[in-house]
C-alpha positions in Angstrom: 16.0 27.1 -13.6 16.9 30.6 -12.5 18.4 31.2 -9.1 15.2 32.4 -7.4 13.3 29.3 -8.6 16.1 27.1 -7.4 15.9 28.8 -3.9 12.1 28.4 -3.7 12.4 24.7 -4.7 15.1 24.1 -2.0 12.9 25.9 0.6 9.9 23.8 -0.4 12.0 20.6 -0.1 13.3 21.6 3.4 9.7 21.8 4.6 8.9 18.2 3.8 8.9 16.3 7.1 10.7 13.0 7.6 8.7 9.7 7.6 7.7 8.5 11.0 6.5 5.2 12.6 2.8 5.2 13.3 1.8 4.9 17.0 0.1 1.6 16.3 3.5 0.1 15.6 5.0 1.2 19.0 3.8 -2.0 20.6 2.5 -2.5 24.2 5.5 -1.1 26.0 5.2 2.6 27.0 7.8 5.0 25.9 10.5 5.8 28.4 11.5 9.5 28.4 15.1 10.2 29.1 16.4 12.7 31.6 19.9 12.4 30.2 19.4 12.2 26.4 22.1 10.1 24.6 23.6 11.2 21.3 22.9 8.7 18.6 23.2 8.0 14.9 19.7 7.5 13.4 18.7 6.3 10.0 15.9 8.7 8.9 13.6 8.0 6.0 12.2 10.7 3.8 9.3 10.7 1.3 11.3 12.6 -1.4 14.9 11.4 -1.0 16.9 8.4 0.1 17.2 7.5 3.8 20.1 9.1 5.5 22.2 8.5 8.7 22.0 11.6 10.9 23.6 12.6 14.2 20.7 13.0 16.6 19.6 12.9 20.2 17.3 10.2 21.6 14.5 11.7 23.7 12.6 8.6 24.4 12.3 4.9 23.4 10.8 1.5 24.1 11.7 -2.0 22.9 10.5 -1.1 19.3 11.0 2.6 18.5 13.1 5.6 19.4 12.0 9.3 19.3 15.0 11.3 17.8 15.6 15.0 17.4 18.3 16.8 15.3 19.1 20.2 13.9 18.8 20.8 10.2 18.9 23.8 7.9 15.2 24.1 8.5 15.6 24.1 12.3 15.0 21.3 14.8 13.3 18.2 13.4 12.1 15.1 15.0 10.7 11.7 14.1 10.1 8.2 15.4 12.3 5.5 13.9 12.7 1.7 14.5 15.0 0.9 17.4 17.3 -1.1 15.2 17.8 2.1 13.0 19.6 3.8 16.0 23.1 3.3 17.4 24.9 5.2 20.2 27.2 8.0 19.2 30.0 9.6 21.2 29.6 13.4 21.1 
């Protein structure tokens, strides 16, 4: 694969969004949106590569899921993960 093809391939892969939990799985509890957003470690799943543990910020949560944001080479990304996939991180 030449250099240009490799760059295009990498750019394409960077545009693939992470997997997210469907709203039907959030459960009956409403999401609580945080004024002070804690830093966390979040296990994020991808459709094209293995799950990875990323430094992120929790924007909202309930008893089942957490909405997380983080910066990547493609810019700011976000997804919803299971609550047990998230642990507090000290910045």
